[in-house]
C-alpha positions in Angstrom: -8.8 24.6 27.6 -6.4 24.9 25.1 -7.4 25.2 21.0 -6.0 24.3 17.8 -5.7 24.7 14.3 -4.7 21.8 11.7 -3.2 21.1 8.9 -2.4 18.3 6.3 0.5 17.4 4.2 -0.5 14.7 1.7 2.4 12.7 -0.4 1.8 10.4 -3.1 5.7 8.9 -3.7 4.7 6.2 -6.4 2.6 5.7 -9.7 -0.9 5.2 -8.7 -2.9 2.2 -10.2 -3.7 3.8 -13.7 0.3 3.8 -14.3 0.3 7.1 -15.3 3.9 7.8 -17.1 3.8 11.3 -16.3 4.0 10.4 -12.7 5.9 12.1 -10.7 6.0 12.4 -6.6 4.3 15.5 -4.8 2.8 16.6 -2.1 0.2 19.4 -1.4 0.1 21.0 2.1 -3.8 22.0 3.1 -3.6 24.8 5.2 -6.9 25.6 7.6 -8.0 29.0 5.7 -8.4 27.1 2.5 -5.2 27.7 0.8 -3.4 24.5 -0.9 0.4 24.3 -1.7 1.8 21.8 -4.5 5.0 20.8 -4.6 6.6 18.0 -7.1 9.0 16.9 -5.4 10.3 13.6 -2.4 11.9 13.7 0.6 14.1 16.6 0.4 11.2 18.6 -0.4 9.0 16.9 2.2 12.0 18.2 4.7 12.1 21.6 3.8 8.1 22.2 3.5 8.1 20.2 7.5 11.1 22.4 8.6 9.2 25.6 7.4 5.5 24.5 8.6 7.9 23.8 12.0 9.5 27.7 12.1 5.4 28.5 12.1 4.7 26.6 15.2 3.1 23.3 13.3 3.9 20.3 15.1 2.9 16.5 13.3 0.0 15.0 15.3 -0.7 12.2 13.3 0.1 10.1 10.3 -1.5 6.9 8.0 0.1 5.8 5.4 -1.1 3.0 2.5 0.8 1.8 -0.2 1.9 5.3 -2.3 0.5 7.7 0.2 1.1 9.4 3.3 -1.0 12.2 4.9 0.4 14.2 8.0 -2.2 15.9 10.2 -0.5 18.9 11.8 -1.3 21.2 14.6 -0.6 24.5 16.1 -1.8 26.3 19.4 -3.8 29.0 19.2 -3.4 32.1 21.0 
């Protein structure tokens, strides 16, 4: 049976309801080993991150969204 590992990419693109004037769009990648990568940026930076993750064998398995938030779950096959 195939085995997979998973990571997540979480993106907020507009201010939360608190109205923080310092808010900037940002995303975080949660790796299976517990590391996190936080990046300030939007579509260009997310595209670069997804391309990098794809070159490492990751693929998007699912996504959910609500208001100003998207969560992608990525998977890659373990050897």
